[in-house]
N, C-alpha and C positions, 0 to 999 in steps of 0.2 A: 310567322303568322301570315305574311304576304303570300308565301307558297301555298299554304292551306287555303287561303281565299281564292287564289288562281285555280287551284285544283278543284275546288267546289264549283266555281264558275264553269270550268270546262266540263265537269260531270253534268251539271244542270243543262248546259248547252246540248250535250249528246242525248240526254234524256228527253229534252224538249223536241229535238229533231226526230228522234225515233217515235215518240208519241204522235207528233204531227204527221209523220209519214204513215203511221198506222191509221190515224183518223182520216187522212186524205184518201187512203185506199177504200175506206168504207163510205165516206161522204165528202168528195173533193170540194164541192161548193161551200159546205159549212166550214171545212178546214181553211179554205181560202179566205172566207169572210172573217173567221176568228183571228187568224194571224194578222190580217189587215187591220182589224179593229184594235188589236193589241199594239200594233205599231203606231197607229194614230193616237191612241190613248197616251202612250209614252211621250210622244211629241207634245201633246197638249199639256202634259205635266212637266215639260221642260227636261225630259230625260232622253238622251241619245238612244234611239232604238237599234243601234248597230247589231247587237246580238240577235234580236228578233228578225231584222232584215236578213241576216246571214242564214238563219233557220228557214225563213221564207224562200230565199233563193235556192236552198238545197231541196226543199220540198216541192217548190213550183219554179223550176229553172226557167229563166228568161221571161217570166210573166210579170206584168206590172202589178204593183201593190194596189189593191182595190181602194177606191174612195169609200169612206165610211158612209153608211146609210143612216138617215134620220129614223129614229124609232118612235 
């Protein structure tokens, strides 16, 4: 069961990365904001955003995670 869970996480990571790369190609500012928002939401809920941060760094290498905007 542990292997299946790890395999699923890896697949979701790859899918997320490719979807965000595609989105960033079409609208980089929106993709940047969406990933940043997801990272901050995870932190606010007490969840380690390690996976999201990894996707962020792959899609936007070397860029700082944006601060969330008030809506």
